[in-house]
N, C-alpha and C positions, 0 to 999 in steps of 0.2 A: 506235443502241443495238442490241446483238445480241439475238436472240430469247431466249436463255437468261437474260439480265439482266431482261428484261420478265417472263418467266414466273416467275423467282425473286422479283421484287417482288410479283407478284400472289399467289403462294402464301404469301409472308410476311404479306401483308395478310389473307388468309383465315385463316391460323393465329392471327394476333393477334386477329382478331374472334372466333374460336371459343374461344380461351383467355379472353378477356374475358367472353364469354357464360357459360362454365362457372363462372368465378370469381364472377360476379354471382349466378348461381343458387345456388351453395354458400353465399355470404354471406347472401343474402336468405332462402332457404328453411331452411337448416340452422341458422344462427346467429340471425338476427332472428326467424324464424318460431317456433322453439323458445322463444326468450327471451320473445317476446310472449305465447305461451301460458302460460308459467310465471308471468310477472308478472300476467297477467289472472287466473290462479287465486289468486295471493297477494293481489292488490289489485283486486277486481272493479270498484270504482267509479272507478278512475283509468285513464286511457289511457297506456300506457308510451311513452316516447320511443324514437327509433331507437337511440340510443347505449346506453340502459339495456337495451333488448331484446337488442342485439348482445352486450353484456357478460354478461347473464344466460345467453344461449345458449352463449357461449364457456365460461363456468364450468361449465354443465351438461355439455357435451360433453367437457371435460377430465376432469371427475369420472367420467363414464360410462366413458371409455376407461381411466382409472386403476383403476376398480372391476373392469372386465373383465380387465385384465392381472393384478390381484391374485387374482381368482377363478380364472383360468387357472393361475397359479402354485400356488395352493392345491390345485387339482384334480390337478395333476401331482405334487405332493409326497405325495399319499395312496397 
């Protein structure tokens, strides 16, 4: 095997690892973390499941982005 192929495989593995790490951090912290916080505020005596927390976080971030875009457009129209 040429040295370039070995280096390419090694770099590809490193980049795959970093991409997986970033994706896991985004999903865990932004989606599930936010969703867990929201569900704990709404239902303090129940522990939210992973899927429910992820969906609540996803809905929150979609709504937050949509609200930000709407506010930006409204500010530009004035």
